C-alpha positions in Angstrom: 45.6 -0.2 28.3 48.3 1.4 26.3 47.0 5.1 26.5 44.9 4.6 23.3 41.3 5.1 23.2 39.5 1.9 22.5 36.7 1.6 19.8 33.9 -0.6 20.9 31.3 -2.3 18.8 28.8 0.4 19.9 30.8 3.4 18.5 32.1 1.6 15.4 30.2 2.4 12.2 30.2 1.1 8.6 32.1 3.4 6.4 29.0 3.9 4.3 26.7 4.8 7.2 25.5 8.4 8.0 26.1 9.8 11.4 23.0 10.3 13.4 22.2 12.6 16.1 23.0 11.2 19.5 20.1 10.4 21.8 17.5 11.5 19.4 14.5 9.4 18.6 11.9 11.3 16.6 8.4 10.6 17.8 6.8 7.9 15.5 3.1 7.8 15.3 1.3 4.5 15.9 -0.5 2.7 13.1 -4.1 4.1 13.2 -5.3 0.5 12.2 -4.0 -0.9 15.6 -6.6 0.2 18.2 -5.2 1.0 21.7 -6.7 0.1 25.0 -7.4 2.4 27.9 -8.3 1.0 31.3 -10.5 3.3 33.4 -11.4 1.5 36.7 -13.1 -1.9 35.8 -14.0 -0.6 32.4 -11.8 -0.9 29.1 -12.1 1.5 26.3 -10.7 1.1 22.8 -9.5 4.0 20.9 -7.9 5.0 17.6 -6.5 8.3 16.4 -6.5 9.2 12.6 -5.4 12.2 10.7 -7.4 12.9 7.4 -8.5 15.9 5.2 -12.0 17.3 5.1 -13.3 16.3 1.6 -15.6 19.3 1.3 -13.0 21.9 2.0 -9.6 21.6 0.3 -6.4 21.6 2.3 -8.2 21.3 5.6 -6.6 18.8 8.1 -8.4 17.1 10.9 -7.6 14.7 13.7 -10.3 12.2 14.4 -10.3 10.3 17.9 -12.6 7.3 18.1 -13.5 5.8 21.4 -15.7 3.0 22.3 -16.4 0.8 25.5 -15.0 -2.7 24.8 -18.3 -4.3 25.4 -20.4 -1.9 23.4 -20.9 -1.2 19.5 -21.6 2.6 19.9 -18.7 5.0 19.5 -17.8 8.6 20.3 -16.1 10.2 17.5 -14.3 13.5 18.4 -13.3 15.6 15.2 -10.7 18.3 15.6 -10.8 20.1 12.3 -8.4 22.8 11.5 -9.8 26.4 11.5 -8.5 29.8 12.3 -7.1 29.6 15.9 -7.4 25.9 15.9 -4.3 24.0 15.1 -4.0 20.3 14.2 -1.1 18.1 13.1 0.4 19.4 9.8 3.8 20.1 8.3 5.1 22.0 11.3 3.4 20.3 14.3 3.8 16.8 15.7 1.5 14.0 14.9 -1.6 13.9 17.2 -1.3 17.6 18.2 -4.4 19.8 18.7 -4.2 23.4 20.1 -5.8 26.6 20.6 -4.6 29.7 22.4 -6.0 28.3 25.6 -5.0 24.7 25.6 -3.2 22.1 23.8 -3.0 18.3 23.7 -1.1 15.3 22.1 -3.8 12.8 21.3 -1.3 9.9 21.1 -0.9 10.2 24.8 -3.2 8.1 26.8 -3.4 10.8 29.6 -4.9 13.3 27.1 -7.4 10.7 25.7 -8.4 9.8 29.2 -9.0 13.6 29.9 -11.2 13.8 26.9 -13.0 10.7 27.8 -13.7 12.1 31.3 -15.0 15.3 29.9 -17.3 13.4 27.4 -18.7 11.2 30.2 -19.2 14.3 32.4 -21.1 16.0 29.4 -23.4 13.0 29.2 -22.0 10.5 26.7 -23.3 7.0 27.5 -20.4 4.6 26.5 -22.7 1.5 26.6 -25.3 2.6 24.0 -25.3 1.2 20.6 -25.2 4.5 18.9 -22.3 6.2 17.2 -22.0 10.1 18.2 -19.8 12.3 16.2 -19.2 15.7 17.6 -16.7 18.5 17.4 -13.9 17.9 19.8 -12.8 21.5 20.2 -15.3 22.4 23.1 -13.8 19.6 25.3 -10.1 20.7 24.5 -9.6 23.2 27.2 -11.6 21.5 30.1 -9.7 18.3 29.2 -6.3 20.0 29.2 -7.4 21.5 32.6 -8.1 18.1 34.0 -4.9 16.6 32.8 -2.9 19.5 34.3 -4.7 19.0 37.6 -3.7 15.4 37.6 -0.2 16.2 36.8 0.1 18.6 39.7 -1.4 16.5 42.4 
């Protein structure tokens, strides 16, 4: 080499391109129409996460986590609705985020969904029934976050 720095194809940019921040990939939420699979022992669960707005209360956001056993038609629908002291995805929080003062989870993470599933099963949800059960997800949040923290510290 002649002492000059060499430009490689990796560093060359088109003159009209804007510079981007190095090593930064913003989190991109999954398409809610594409269900995800969660393997728990010999069982497989299908889950989706959506964000919507409560039609009866203007400007109220909510995250809705739907879980079902892959061989069953029944579902568990956990609704995390925005309220005082309860934060859900919004303009200033990442997609899938739910939080209170005591706990927080990102519902896009399979580990968080697994912790919520385990807590729902411990509280009596039967995944192989044909019924759909919709419930408030907030009572499960702190115990699920504790389960997840315990798993991570093992």
